[in-house]
C-alpha positions in Angstrom: -7.6 25.3 -1.5 -6.1 22.4 0.5 -6.3 22.0 4.5 -4.6 20.0 7.1 -6.4 17.5 9.1 -5.4 16.5 13.1 -6.8 13.0 12.6 -8.7 10.9 10.1 -12.4 11.3 11.3 -15.5 8.7 10.4 -16.1 11.8 6.9 -12.5 11.3 6.0 -12.4 7.6 6.5 -15.7 7.2 4.6 -14.5 9.1 2.0 -10.9 6.9 1.6 -13.3 4.0 2.1 -15.0 5.3 -1.5 -11.7 5.6 -3.2 -10.8 2.3 -5.4 -7.4 3.2 -5.7 -4.5 4.2 -3.6 -0.6 5.4 -4.2 2.3 5.2 -2.0 5.4 6.8 -2.6 8.4 5.8 -1.2 12.1 6.6 -1.5 15.5 5.1 -0.2 17.5 7.3 2.1 20.7 7.5 -0.7 20.9 10.3 -2.8 20.9 8.4 -5.9 18.3 5.8 -5.1 15.6 5.8 -6.9 11.7 7.6 -5.6 9.2 4.8 -6.3 5.5 5.2 -6.4 3.0 2.1 -6.7 -0.6 2.0 -7.0 -2.6 -0.2 -5.0 -6.2 -1.1 -5.4 -8.8 -4.0 -4.5 -9.9 -4.4 -1.2 -7.0 -3.7 1.0 -6.5 -0.2 3.0 -8.4 -0.2 6.7 -8.2 2.6 8.5 -6.9 1.8 12.0 -7.2 4.4 13.5 -7.6 8.6 13.8 -3.7 8.2 13.1 -2.8 5.1 11.6 -3.5 3.0 8.6 -2.7 -0.2 7.4 -3.1 -2.2 3.6 -2.7 -5.8 2.4 0.2 -6.0 0.3 0.3 -8.4 -2.7 3.3 -9.7 -4.4 4.7 -7.7 -7.4 7.0 -7.7 -9.7 9.4 -5.1 -7.6 10.1 -4.7 -3.4 10.6 -0.9 -3.5 7.8 0.0 -1.0 8.9 -2.7 1.3 12.8 -2.2 0.8 12.0 1.1 1.4 9.9 0.9 4.3 12.4 -1.5 6.1 15.5 0.9 5.2 13.6 4.3 6.4 9.9 4.2 7.3 9.2 6.7 5.1 6.0 7.3 3.1 3.1 9.2 1.5 -0.2 7.6 1.0 -2.3 9.1 -1.9 -5.8 8.9 -2.3 -7.1 10.8 -5.6 -11.0 11.5 -6.4 -11.5 10.3 -10.3 -15.3 10.9 -9.9 -17.4 14.4 -10.3 -16.5 16.1 -6.7 -12.3 16.6 -7.0 -10.2 16.4 -4.2 -6.8 14.4 -2.9 -6.0 13.2 0.6 -2.5 12.9 1.4 -1.3 10.7 4.4 2.5 11.2 5.3 4.0 9.4 8.0 6.1 5.9 9.0 5.4 3.0 7.6 6.1 -0.8 9.0 6.2 -4.0 7.0 4.4 -7.4 9.0 4.6 -10.6 7.9 2.1 -13.1 8.2 1.8 -14.9 11.7 2.4 -11.2 13.3 -0.6 -9.8 15.2 -0.3 -7.0 13.1 -0.6 -8.8 10.0 -4.0 -10.2 11.7 -5.2 -7.4 12.6 -5.0 -6.1 9.1 -5.4 -9.4 6.8 -8.4 -10.0 8.8 -10.3 -7.1 8.1 -10.1 -7.9 3.8 -11.0 -10.6 1.8 -7.9 -13.6 1.7 -6.2 -13.1 -1.1 -3.7 -16.0 -2.2 -1.3 -13.6 -3.2 -0.8 -11.7 -0.2 2.9 -11.5 0.8 2.9 -9.0 3.7 0.6 -6.0 5.5 2.0 -2.8 5.7 0.8 -0.3 8.5 1.3 3.5 8.8 1.7 5.6 11.6 0.4 9.1 9.9 2.4 11.9 11.0 0.2 14.8 8.6 -3.1 14.6 6.9 -3.8 17.0 4.3 -6.4 17.1 1.2 -6.0 19.4 -2.0 -8.3 20.7 -4.6 -7.5 17.7 -7.3 -8.5 19.8 -9.6 -5.9 18.2 -12.7 -7.0 14.6 -12.1 -9.3 13.7 -15.1 -12.6 12.3 -14.5 -12.9 8.5 -14.6 -14.9 5.1 -14.4 -13.7 2.1 -12.9 -14.5 -0.8 -15.5 -13.9 -3.5 -12.6 -10.8 -4.7 -10.4 -8.1 -6.9 -12.3 -7.8 -10.5 -11.2 -4.7 -11.5 -12.9 -2.8 -11.2 -9.7 -5.7 -14.3 -8.1 -5.3 -16.3 -11.5 -1.8 -16.4 -11.3 -1.7 -17.1 -7.4 -4.5 -19.6 -8.1 -2.4 -21.6 -10.4 0.6 -21.9 -8.9 2.0 -25.1 -7.4 2.3 -25.4 -3.7 5.3 -22.7 -2.2 5.6 -21.3 -5.8 4.6 -17.8 -4.6 7.5 -18.0 -2.2 9.9 -18.9 -4.6 8.5 -16.3 -6.7 9.0 -13.8 -3.5 12.6 -15.4 -2.5 14.0 -14.8 -6.3 12.0 -11.3 -7.1 11.7 -10.1 -4.3 14.7 -10.5 -2.3 15.8 -7.2 -3.2 15.0 -3.6 -4.7 16.4 -2.0 -8.1 18.3 0.2 -5.4 19.9 -2.8 -4.0 18.3 -2.9 -0.6 17.2 -6.0 1.4 13.6 -6.5 0.4 11.6 -9.4 1.7 12.9 -11.2 4.8 13.8 -14.7 4.1 10.1 -16.5 4.9 9.9 -21.0 4.9 6.8 -21.3 2.1 
């Protein structure tokens, strides 16, 4: 039932754009390291080309995706259709983390609404594109995007988000370096 695609064409890009959320999976090189899967949402994801995607990365309680990408770059991005027509699409590739002020950050961030919780941009050079049936994915309705991060970030005093990232996003749960030191 599944297929492997040569590229992200206009039809697949349109399907990806319709999905309200996606998941990213990464892992450290260490055999005893922890595999991480993170849900992502909001208007953050962009198809940048037939073999390149990116998203705006918001501040979170952890920094595993960033740390694993900085260590080894391996990533899988997965989209699931939660509507009536089942489908799962996976994008395997090599990811990179880009900080504010870099051309890559500006390229992706410019395509999405500004968000006070933004900490970086992730881009992926996609090596494999595949889909699967998705018959095991439940049919669900989207009620709304969560506003919690925006509310917290809007309430934060100047520099407080940067201080939080310096304190809470400096290392992954595997002990890998997370967010690089960046002046607030």
